[in-house]
DRENTOR-524473 format. One line per field, with one value per residue (C-alpha): z, x, y. Coordinates in Angstrom, 2 decimals. Each point is the difference from the previous one (the first is absolute). Layout:
% DRENTOR-524473
z (Z_...)
x (X_...)
y (Y_...)
END
This chain:
% DRENTOR-524473
z (-130.14_-2.77_-2.07_-0.18_-3.61_-2.73_-1.83_-3.04_1.95_-0.70_1.24_-2.71_-0.44_-2.45_-0.96_1.53_2.61_2.26_0.77_3.77_0.16_-2.34_-0.38_-3.21_-1.62_1.64_-2.64_-0.74_-0.57_-1.41_-1.40_-2.22_0.22_-1.02_2.12_-1.95_2.87_2.79_2.96_3.21_2.23_-0.47_2.39_-0.70_1.94_-0.55_1.36_-1.16_0.77_0.08_0.04_-2.10_-0.65_-1.75_-2.41_-1.68_-2.91_0.87_3.68_2.79_2.14_3.63_1.75_1.59_-0.41_-0.47_-0.40_0.78_2.69_1.46_1.26_-0.37_-3.58_0.16_2.61_-0.03_-2.37_0.66_-2.41_-0.43_-1.16_-1.40_-1.04_-3.45_-1.23_-0.35_-2.29_-2.65_-2.92_-2.72_-3.05_-0.01_3.23_0.93_3.18_0.68_2.56_0.52_1.41_2.19_1.54_3.60_2.76_-2.18_-2.73_1.20_2.58_3.59_2.65_-0.33_0.47_-3.54_-3.16_-1.46_-1.26_3.50_-0.86_-3.80_-3.23_-1.26_1.17_-0.96_0.03_0.62_-0.23_-0.57_-0.87_0.59_-1.62_0.31_-2.68_0.52_-1.75_2.44_-2.40_1.40_-1.52_1.22_-1.04_1.39_-0.47_-2.88_-3.42_-1.28_1.98_-1.45_1.39_-0.78_1.74_0.39_1.56_3.38_-0.99_3.42_3.39_3.26_3.55_1.11_-3.04_-1.29_-3.14_-3.38_-2.40_-3.61_-0.89_-3.69_0.06_1.77_-1.59_1.43_-0.93_0.34_2.27_-1.31_-1.36_-3.50_0.07_-3.22_0.00_-1.41_1.64_-3.01_1.57_3.20_0.82_1.07_3.71_1.28_2.22_2.56_3.04_3.24_2.02_2.81_-0.18_3.12_1.97_-0.66_2.87_0.83_2.02_3.33_0.01_-1.34_-3.31_-0.75_-1.14_-0.46_3.27_-0.12_-2.33_1.10_-1.60_0.22_2.87_-2.28_-3.53_-1.02_0.61_-3.03_1.04_-1.67_-3.48_-1.14_-3.45_-1.88_2.46_1.68_3.41_2.27_3.49_1.42_3.73_1.03_3.66_1.01_-0.43_-1.47_-2.32_-3.42_-3.32_-1.77_-2.79_-2.50_-1.99_-2.69_-3.34_-2.29_-3.28_-1.45_0.91_3.04_3.20_3.57_2.67_3.61_2.80_3.51_3.38_3.71_0.58_-1.78_0.05_2.84_-1.35_-3.65_-0.38_-2.36_0.81_2.06_-1.20_1.69_2.48_-2.79_-0.75_-3.29_-0.30_-2.96_0.89_-3.22_-2.32_-3.41_-2.52_-3.69_-1.45_-3.17_-0.28_0.65_-0.34_2.97_2.26_1.24_3.27_1.12_3.06_0.25_0.31_1.29_2.46_3.32_1.94_3.54_-0.09_1.09_-2.79_-3.78_-2.32_-3.51_-2.65_-3.67_-2.78_-0.05_-3.70_0.78_2.78_-1.90_0.77_-2.76_-2.51_-1.48_0.45_3.74_3.09_1.59_3.37_2.76_2.93_3.15_-1.97_-2.18_2.54_2.31_2.60_0.21_3.38_-0.29_2.61_0.90_0.44_3.63_1.92_2.45_3.48_2.43_0.75_2.59_0.79_2.80_0.77_-0.71_-3.68_-0.23_1.44_-2.59_-2.64_1.40_-0.33_-3.57_-0.78_1.40_-2.19_-3.11_0.67_0.06_-3.15_-1.77_0.83_0.11_-3.72_-0.68_2.81_3.06_-1.53_1.95_-2.36_-3.32_-1.66_-0.32_-1.57_2.80_0.69_1.66_2.52_2.90_2.72_2.96_-1.04_-0.49_3.30_2.15_-1.91_-0.31_3.20_-1.12_-3.50_1.44_2.04_-3.05_-2.82_-0.43_-0.91_1.08_-3.53_-1.33_2.54_-0.92_-3.55_1.15_2.40_-3.08_-1.41_3.26_-0.20_-3.61_1.06_2.77_-0.40_0.03_3.46_1.31_-0.12_-0.89_-2.00_0.53_-2.80_-1.53_-2.87_0.32_-2.60_2.05_0.96_2.45_2.97_3.45_0.43_3.61_3.19_-0.42_-3.73_-0.40_3.11_-2.21_-0.89_3.54_1.03_-2.99_0.07_3.77_-0.23_-2.73_2.24_3.01_-2.11_-1.63_2.05_-3.31_0.35_-3.76_-0.31_2.97_-1.58_-3.49_1.26_2.70_-1.88_-1.17_3.58_1.40_-2.51_0.63_3.78_-0.31_-2.13_2.81_2.54_-2.28_-0.52_3.57_2.34_3.58_-0.67_-1.62_-3.42_-2.06_1.06_-3.08_1.15_-0.63_-3.75_-0.43_-1.21_3.28_-1.30_-0.34_3.72_1.11_-3.48_-0.13_3.78_1.14_2.95_-1.73_-1.76_-3.16_-3.35_-0.58_0.52_1.16_2.70_3.26_3.73_0.25_-0.94_-2.78_2.34_2.57_-2.61_-1.50_3.33_1.16_-3.21_0.12_3.41_-1.13_-3.16_1.60_2.67_-2.65_-1.86_3.21_0.40_-3.65_0.18_3.11_-1.68_-3.02_2.15_-0.77_3.60_-0.73_-2.14_2.71_2.57_-2.37_-0.60_3.73_0.73_-2.76_1.56_3.41_-1.47_-1.66_3.20_1.98_-2.58_0.11_3.79_-0.07_-2.53_0.49_3.64_2.80_3.61_-1.03_-2.64_-3.79_-0.67_-3.44_0.14_-2.76_0.12_-2.30_2.18_3.00_-2.03_-1.38_3.44_1.36_-3.02_-0.68_3.70_0.09_3.66_3.35_1.22_2.97_-2.41_-1.95_2.23_-0.12_-3.73_-0.66_2.16_-2.10_-3.14_1.44_0.71_-3.56_-1.28_2.38_-1.23_-3.47_1.31_-0.34_-3.66_-1.54_-1.52_-1.24_-3.52_-1.93_2.65_3.18_-0.86_-0.10_3.55_1.56_0.72_0.86_2.57_1.59_0.20_1.40_2.83_1.00_-1.97_-2.75_0.76_-1.19_-3.04_-0.88_0.54_-2.49_-2.52_0.17_-0.21_-3.01_0.02_-1.51_0.36_0.39_-1.84_-0.39_-1.08_-3.71_0.07_1.10_-3.19_-2.20_-0.16_-1.38_0.45_2.42_-0.59_-0.10_2.26_2.87_-1.89_-3.63_-1.45_0.92_-1.98_-0.05_-0.39_-1.98_0.50_2.88_-1.76_-3.65_-0.25_2.24_0.71_-0.46_0.97_-0.22_2.29_2.49_2.68_2.56_-0.48_2.22_2.84_-1.43_1.73_3.38_-0.88_-0.62_3.00_2.60_-0.95_-1.36_2.14_-2.49_1.15_-2.11_0.04_-1.52_0.67_1.73_2.94_0.54_2.76_-0.47_-3.72_0.35_2.74_-0.36_1.87_-1.36_1.26_0.04_-0.57_0.39_-2.89_-2.42_1.12_-1.26_-1.70_-2.10_-1.66_-1.77_-1.13_-2.26_1.40_-0.72_2.98_-0.82_0.25_3.05_0.92_2.68_0.65_2.78_0.37_2.58_1.17_2.82_2.48_-1.03_-2.51_-1.78_-1.30_-2.65_-1.28_-2.22_0.49_-2.67_0.75_0.99_1.17_3.41_0.93_2.95_0.70_1.89_0.77_1.19_3.55_0.19_-0.33_-3.14_0.21_-2.27_-2.64_-1.76_-3.68_-1.09_0.63_3.27_1.30_3.12_1.53_2.27_1.43_-2.00)
x (92.61_0.30_1.92_-3.03_-0.54_2.63_1.02_-1.92_-3.27_-1.17_-2.95_-2.65_-3.17_-2.40_-0.88_-3.47_-0.48_-2.83_-0.80_0.30_-3.78_-0.74_1.89_1.60_-0.80_1.80_2.32_0.84_3.71_1.47_3.04_0.03_3.00_0.98_1.70_1.97_-0.02_-2.34_0.34_1.26_-0.33_-1.29_-0.22_-1.74_1.16_-2.38_-1.18_-1.72_-0.29_-3.75_-1.78_0.48_-1.73_2.34_-0.81_1.97_-1.46_-3.50_0.23_-0.05_3.14_-1.00_-3.20_1.20_-1.86_1.39_3.65_2.59_-1.90_0.34_3.23_1.60_1.06_2.59_1.86_-0.98_-1.69_-0.90_0.98_-1.67_1.45_-2.02_0.89_-1.61_1.60_-3.36_-1.33_2.74_0.36_2.45_-0.65_-2.13_-0.73_-1.40_0.65_-2.30_-1.48_-2.83_1.23_-2.07_0.48_-0.55_1.37_2.95_-1.78_-3.60_-1.92_1.21_-2.33_-1.55_3.33_1.18_-1.99_2.19_3.52_1.44_3.13_0.16_-1.75_-0.62_0.47_3.16_0.95_3.29_0.46_2.57_-0.91_2.94_-0.36_2.23_-0.55_0.08_3.37_1.39_-0.34_-0.93_-2.46_-0.90_-3.17_0.08_-2.07_1.66_-0.66_-1.34_-3.20_-3.16_-3.23_-3.69_-2.51_-2.53_-3.47_0.75_-0.82_0.95_0.84_0.41_0.03_-2.49_-2.03_-0.43_0.65_-1.69_0.18_-1.16_-0.25_-0.32_3.72_1.03_2.75_-0.67_3.26_2.30_2.44_-0.36_2.98_-1.45_-1.79_-1.94_0.38_3.34_2.27_-0.51_-3.23_1.90_2.40_3.62_0.48_1.83_3.10_-0.12_2.26_-1.88_1.39_0.66_0.74_-1.42_1.89_-1.32_-1.14_-2.14_-3.11_-0.14_-3.78_-2.33_-1.46_-3.47_-2.32_-3.69_-0.64_-3.76_-2.97_-3.31_-3.40_-2.79_-2.35_-3.05_-1.08_0.75_-2.53_-1.09_-0.38_-1.91_1.35_1.33_-1.08_2.70_1.50_-1.12_1.54_0.34_1.51_1.93_0.59_2.93_-1.00_3.53_2.12_3.33_2.87_0.44_-1.79_-2.63_-0.23_-2.74_-1.92_-2.15_-1.63_-1.21_0.41_3.34_0.93_-2.29_1.71_-0.58_1.15_0.72_-0.04_1.18_-1.17_-0.06_-3.65_-3.23_-1.77_-2.55_-3.35_1.07_1.90_2.63_3.68_1.23_3.47_0.04_2.73_2.39_0.78_1.93_0.40_-2.11_0.06_-1.66_0.84_-1.50_-0.08_-0.94_-1.20_1.18_-3.23_0.98_-3.03_1.10_0.50_3.10_1.97_2.24_2.05_1.89_3.79_1.31_-2.48_-1.67_-2.87_-1.38_-3.69_-2.96_-2.36_0.41_-2.30_-0.19_-1.06_-0.69_-1.89_-3.75_-0.02_1.84_-2.38_-2.97_-1.27_-0.25_2.00_3.28_1.75_-0.64_1.93_-0.65_-1.72_2.23_-0.05_1.88_2.73_0.70_2.53_2.44_1.92_3.76_1.57_3.55_2.70_3.51_-0.29_1.08_-0.73_-2.89_1.29_-2.67_-3.63_-2.29_-3.60_-2.51_-3.63_-0.89_-0.85_0.78_3.48_0.54_-1.10_2.49_2.78_-1.12_-0.04_3.52_1.26_-1.75_1.40_3.48_-0.59_-1.38_2.93_3.10_0.61_3.69_-0.05_-2.26_-2.42_-2.45_-2.86_-0.42_-2.85_0.45_2.77_2.49_1.09_3.25_2.27_-0.89_2.53_-2.24_-2.74_2.53_1.80_-3.14_-1.34_3.23_-0.50_-3.48_1.23_2.71_-2.54_-2.12_2.51_3.65_0.63_3.63_1.40_-2.67_1.17_3.65_-0.81_-1.84_2.74_2.23_-2.47_0.21_3.79_-0.13_-2.30_2.28_1.15_3.64_-0.59_-1.32_-3.69_-2.63_-3.02_-3.66_-0.19_2.35_0.74_0.08_-2.04_-0.92_3.40_2.69_-1.04_-0.23_-3.23_-0.49_-0.72_-1.53_0.68_3.77_0.33_-0.95_3.69_0.61_-3.37_-0.64_3.36_-0.32_-3.47_1.13_2.90_-2.28_-2.26_2.73_3.21_1.80_2.55_0.46_-2.49_1.55_3.43_-1.14_-1.88_2.42_1.92_-3.27_-1.30_3.20_0.10_-3.68_0.47_2.85_-2.24_-2.56_2.59_1.33_-3.44_-1.27_0.09_0.78_-1.49_-3.17_-1.09_-2.95_-0.13_-1.14_2.16_3.14_-0.44_-0.26_-3.23_-1.85_-1.66_-3.60_-0.66_-2.57_-1.50_-3.80_-0.45_-3.46_0.94_-0.47_-2.71_1.98_-0.51_3.74_1.33_3.35_-1.63_-0.56_0.34_3.43_2.61_2.42_2.91_-1.47_-0.40_3.40_1.82_-1.74_0.88_3.52_0.46_-1.63_2.07_3.28_-0.69_-0.62_3.16_2.00_-1.25_0.70_3.51_0.70_-1.23_2.22_3.02_0.03_0.55_1.02_-3.11_-2.12_1.29_-0.55_-3.61_-0.55_1.07_-2.28_-2.90_0.79_-0.02_-3.37_-1.49_1.23_-1.51_-3.34_-0.15_1.05_-2.65_-2.90_0.02_-1.21_-0.22_0.36_-2.74_-0.03_-1.20_-1.50_-3.57_0.04_-0.15_3.01_2.20_-0.63_0.42_3.37_1.23_-0.81_0.75_3.40_1.03_0.44_-0.96_1.45_-1.69_-1.45_-2.12_-1.47_-3.02_-1.16_0.51_-1.81_-2.90_-0.14_-0.14_-2.96_-1.68_0.51_-1.55_-2.93_-0.60_-0.51_-2.35_2.86_0.63_3.37_1.02_3.39_1.44_2.59_2.72_-2.03_-2.39_2.60_1.05_-3.45_-0.75_3.63_0.24_-3.34_1.14_3.43_-1.49_-2.61_-3.10_-0.17_-3.72_-0.32_2.12_-2.47_-2.90_1.54_0.68_-3.60_-1.62_-2.31_-0.76_2.07_2.93_1.37_1.34_-3.35_-2.02_1.00_-0.78_-3.56_-0.27_1.29_3.75_2.08_3.36_1.38_-1.01_2.23_-2.37_-2.07_-3.10_1.14_-3.38_-3.66_-2.63_-2.37_2.48_2.77_3.57_0.34_3.00_0.84_3.30_1.87_-1.92_0.93_-1.97_3.12_2.59_1.65_1.41_-2.78_0.46_3.09_-2.23_0.51_3.37_-1.71_-2.68_2.59_2.17_-2.70_-3.30_1.50_3.09_2.78_2.52_3.06_3.22_3.12_2.31_3.06_-0.34_-3.73_0.13_-2.51_-0.64_-3.64_-2.42_-3.41_-2.36_-3.52_-2.82_-3.45_-2.87_-3.44_-1.38_2.40_-1.00_3.23_3.21_2.46_3.18_2.79_3.35_2.43_2.90_3.72_0.42_-2.87_-3.77_-1.48_-3.62_-2.21_-3.66_-2.41_-3.65_-2.53_-2.72_-2.15_2.54_2.94_2.76_1.98_3.40_1.82_3.43_2.68_3.65_2.58_3.31_3.07_-1.65_-0.16_-3.67_-2.23_-3.73_-1.69_-3.67_-2.09_0.88_2.94_3.75_1.65_1.26_2.60_-1.54_1.62_-0.47_-3.03_-3.74_-1.47_-3.58_-1.06_-3.41_-0.74_-2.92_-1.03)
y (-19.55_2.54_-2.56_-2.32_1.06_-0.37_3.17_-1.16_0.16_3.53_1.97_-0.09_1.97_1.59_3.56_-0.37_2.73_1.01_3.61_-0.24_0.26_-2.91_-3.25_-1.26_-3.35_-2.92_-1.46_-3.62_-0.69_-3.18_-1.74_-3.10_-2.34_-3.52_-2.65_-2.59_-2.51_-1.09_2.41_-1.63_3.05_3.54_2.95_3.30_3.07_2.88_3.34_3.15_3.65_-0.26_-3.37_-3.09_-3.30_-2.43_-2.83_-2.75_-1.95_1.11_-0.93_2.56_-0.15_-0.34_1.07_3.24_3.29_3.51_-0.98_1.32_1.87_3.48_1.51_3.41_-0.67_2.75_-2.05_-3.66_-2.42_-3.61_-2.75_-3.38_-3.32_-2.92_-3.53_-0.25_-3.22_-1.73_2.74_-0.23_-2.35_-0.87_2.16_3.15_1.86_3.41_2.00_2.93_2.32_2.43_3.28_2.34_3.45_-1.15_2.21_1.02_1.96_-0.13_1.95_-0.16_1.40_3.44_1.77_-0.70_-0.39_-2.72_-0.53_0.35_-1.95_-0.21_0.81_-3.53_-3.58_-1.90_-3.68_-1.81_-3.75_-2.74_-3.60_-2.34_-3.41_-3.06_-2.65_-3.74_0.06_2.57_2.93_3.42_2.44_3.48_1.81_3.52_3.12_1.85_1.47_-3.33_0.38_1.53_1.42_0.47_2.22_-2.81_-0.08_1.62_3.57_1.37_-1.44_1.89_-1.29_2.63_0.86_-3.55_-2.00_0.24_-2.96_-0.19_-3.68_0.83_0.82_-3.21_-2.11_-3.44_-1.68_2.99_-1.85_-3.54_-1.88_0.08_3.36_0.45_3.75_1.14_2.51_2.23_1.18_0.86_2.83_0.08_0.71_3.03_-0.32_2.83_0.20_0.76_2.88_-0.63_-3.72_-1.66_-2.62_-3.51_-2.21_-3.03_0.68_-1.85_0.25_-2.69_1.19_1.29_-2.76_-0.67_-1.81_-0.55_0.21_1.49_-0.39_2.56_-0.69_0.01_0.71_3.58_2.73_1.96_3.60_2.80_0.61_3.31_1.10_-1.91_-2.49_-3.20_-0.72_-3.02_0.04_-2.95_-0.47_-2.20_0.22_0.98_3.11_-1.10_0.89_-1.50_-0.16_-2.10_-2.51_0.89_-2.64_1.51_-0.81_2.72_1.85_1.05_3.57_0.22_1.17_-1.11_2.44_-0.97_2.56_-0.88_1.29_-0.86_0.88_0.82_3.33_0.23_-1.07_0.13_-3.24_1.41_-0.23_2.95_1.04_3.38_-0.99_-1.03_3.65_0.18_-3.78_-1.11_-3.73_-1.12_-2.90_-0.60_-2.81_0.35_-3.29_-1.65_-1.95_-3.62_-2.25_-2.12_3.00_1.81_0.03_2.85_0.89_3.31_-0.30_3.31_1.44_-0.70_1.51_0.12_-0.91_-2.06_1.02_0.03_1.83_-1.47_2.48_-0.51_1.75_-0.59_-0.82_-3.23_-1.08_-1.37_-3.46_-2.61_2.07_-1.28_3.34_0.19_-1.09_-3.35_0.53_1.28_-2.40_-0.84_-1.79_3.06_1.29_-1.76_1.98_-0.60_0.84_1.36_0.62_-1.09_-3.73_-0.29_-3.22_0.26_-0.88_1.22_-0.76_1.58_-0.89_0.55_-0.68_3.64_0.42_3.72_-0.60_-2.72_2.46_2.51_-2.57_-0.69_3.71_0.38_-2.85_1.29_3.47_-1.51_-2.05_3.03_2.27_-2.20_0.32_0.76_2.58_0.32_2.47_2.09_-0.83_-1.85_1.85_3.78_2.09_-0.65_-3.59_1.07_-1.67_2.28_-0.68_0.84_-2.42_-2.80_0.44_-0.15_-3.01_-2.01_-2.05_-1.06_-0.82_-2.23_-1.98_-0.77_-0.42_-0.85_3.64_0.47_-0.35_2.34_2.56_-0.69_1.04_3.10_1.03_0.10_2.52_1.95_0.01_1.19_2.84_1.26_3.59_1.01_1.47_-3.32_0.92_-2.60_1.22_-0.79_-2.55_-2.53_-0.19_3.75_1.86_3.06_1.34_-0.99_2.12_-1.58_-1.95_0.98_-1.90_-3.44_0.03_0.27_-2.20_-2.95_-0.28_-1.31_-1.44_-2.28_-1.82_-0.33_-1.56_-2.39_-1.01_-0.55_-2.21_-2.09_0.30_0.65_2.81_0.48_2.82_1.77_-0.33_0.97_3.06_1.04_2.66_1.58_-0.03_1.48_2.86_0.73_-0.05_2.49_2.21_-0.14_1.07_2.74_1.51_-0.35_2.99_-0.95_-3.42_1.38_-1.29_1.16_3.63_1.98_2.93_-2.07_0.23_-3.80_-1.61_-0.67_-3.15_-1.06_-0.34_-2.53_-0.13_0.01_0.14_1.04_2.20_3.35_1.94_0.63_-1.70_0.08_-3.56_1.39_2.12_-1.85_0.51_-1.62_2.63_-0.95_0.58_-2.38_-2.75_0.76_-0.03_-3.19_-1.83_1.40_-1.63_-3.25_-0.42_0.97_-2.61_-2.65_1.01_-0.32_-3.57_-0.80_1.42_-2.06_-3.19_0.69_0.81_3.72_1.09_3.58_0.53_-1.60_2.49_2.92_-1.06_-0.57_3.59_1.30_-1.88_1.46_3.52_-0.64_-1.45_3.01_2.35_-1.82_0.26_3.65_1.03_-2.39_-1.13_2.26_-1.12_-3.64_0.11_0.38_3.53_-0.66_-1.28_-2.54_-3.77_-0.25_2.22_-2.25_-3.18_1.08_1.06_-3.46_-2.20_1.56_0.10_3.77_0.41_-1.03_-3.18_1.90_2.09_-2.91_-0.50_3.63_0.33_-3.27_1.16_3.17_-2.14_-1.90_3.33_1.15_-3.24_0.38_3.55_-1.46_-2.69_-2.48_0.66_0.64_3.33_-1.17_0.16_-2.01_0.27_-0.10_-2.83_-2.83_0.94_0.03_-3.67_-0.88_2.82_-0.88_-3.62_0.82_2.02_-2.54_0.96_-2.59_-0.16_3.59_-0.77_-2.76_2.39_2.41_-2.77_-1.23_3.44_0.05_3.71_2.78_0.32_-3.50_-3.03_-1.76_3.01_-0.22_-3.72_0.70_2.06_-2.79_0.73_-2.87_1.76_2.58_3.61_3.06_1.92_-1.31_1.21_-0.09_-0.94_-0.24_-1.94_2.96_2.88_-1.67_1.20_2.41_1.56_-0.65_1.88_-2.46_-3.15_-3.63_-3.07_-2.16_1.55_-2.33_2.36_-0.51_-3.74_0.33_-1.24_-3.49_-0.25_0.51_-2.56_-2.71_0.92_0.64_-1.59_-3.21_0.56_-0.73_2.58_-0.88_2.01_-1.55_2.97_-1.40_2.40_-0.65_-2.65_-2.85_-0.25_-1.02_1.01_-1.61_2.33_-0.59_2.21_-1.59_2.40_-1.56_2.05_-1.72_-3.49_-1.50_1.09_-1.97_1.19_-1.79_1.37_-1.84_1.98_-0.04_-2.37_-2.32_-0.21_1.73_-0.53_1.50_-0.72_0.78_-0.95_1.15_-2.38_1.34_1.41_-2.15_0.77_-2.67_1.11_-2.01_1.01_-1.48_0.98_-0.89_-1.67_2.00_3.21_1.65_0.32_0.73_-0.09_2.83_-0.39_2.99_0.99_-2.41_0.25_-1.43_-3.58_-1.63_-2.21_-2.94_-0.72_-2.00_0.15_1.25_0.13_1.89_0.73_2.94_1.93_3.07)
END
């Protein structure tokens, strides 16, 4: 769709440049024009290299945040189209936009200090107007536009936004703006190099989806010699920004600092885990007698707490040159993420499990912002492929996330190396090397999981060529079926990241060898690709992938199985052998018994990391020990899913012991309290506790197996899924020694009901209620 703009629509910009370490002012750009007749229809097509917020005659166009979003701007750029007929009038009109650095010219992660894609943000737009008399008018970005630096003195996604209200021009984009263009400057007309391909994002846009109020009045903490400080607690770790309401003297500045936790005992915000991310906004007042309200435009933060700082000289009661008191209504939290419909709900009679479900959902909401980021707070915020692939099934139970993943798989495709490799993050900002086992496999796993959840083959078809090239790269770089051997000269991967089965502080160092993880995932992904190729009618590719899987399985057995047992003493090694079907069926019993022994040696605690943990409860359930899986889920001591909740966690943590109320962060160099990977257990909770085991892949057999598992400790369990085939509901309740099961099956779906200890029975559509002894 590179012809979406007419030739007369040029890229326009300003000479304002950041340094790479500091951001430039965010300019306002505008164009006045006159319409001789009443407009009958008007469409604005617009995009930016950077971020934009568009206005027409003083009205903001749309309610979307951070447009046009994040892609690899060297390859692909998203374009938006708006119907703006209602905002135009006969006579004078003004079209304008704020322009911010965003991901294009601002800071991206800790790998690059800014200007990753370009030196300055640029805007391109075309407003097509049809008059009531049939006349056509085109207003495009060209030399007739002008710009002004304006009140946003700097804006960066990581470092924050700084606004000086004394420089505000209130009517800058009104139809009859009182300020003449003579005070403005002519825009520049650069040509970006390279020119990205233009596309429409399939993902729902980023919006403010919820407002949060502080849980109580702010706490005033001990003053430093020149500053007064108040701390606000929103009661929930989340991603977004705040609206500030303030009244005070002209020229005074309020500074806002964001953090996930407070310092132990001190009560100040603890920003030590943010690393180089400054995460600070500021607002300089113009002194309005009625007070002032401000919301940043071009930044976001990951936080629960906000520290408000101002100069002591302006905090004097009963004096006209002082601030009005800071109260609970001074700040409002604005939750931001891609606005995906919520489709799943899960609830039990066990409050900590409900809190776990809430933490999983908030972790998703916090990190599904343009790309599935690992964390929203520190100087990273990257689309780590490994995190996304293990969490995708859980995401798809809770939100209609398939289109979000379609967008991101475009980023993955753009990041693919010429040799077929897939890097660790997408969009790629850290190089195009192979991401390693469990990370680069996202190119196959994520489309497959979206397909299983929706039955929609589009993502398989759209991603197929990327998958096929990557799979061939895997085959080309394997040695006798082995992947991940450091001696092969290929990046061996991250292994079972953050596993606890070693004595090293290195998160990449664990008891499961890289080659074991790499070979296991090689077999798993090639098997998935074979199924995908068969479904899409690519029979030759399916056979090629099947043979690659066989070679990887043979290599795994040759290297890691001795006398019918896995010879690596780690939970993850045994889980992968069983979950990925790498062993003859006759060996399953012995290897599973060894897994139980390993768990017992740790007093029935897990030692798994990012890749092993999602396999733990499913494998225990598959081999008949769902009771033990429930024990692990409900364990409140370290390490386990409920342990962080006992310490007050409101989102998933990166580490099983990321923070302690008395010691603070256990590791500040790499520590996030909003990191969804361990939330992958949510998929098992829906499928096995509530029993909604949905699989819409065309070769999956029954599409829905309702197999609820009643655990007395939970009391009851209820889940609902507004799936692609209709609303599915499963509920069980325990009273004394009797369980009541209630399920709802939508029309037109193959379903069965399997109660504990019984064989599955076909189930017709509609509501069903069954009672059984516990």
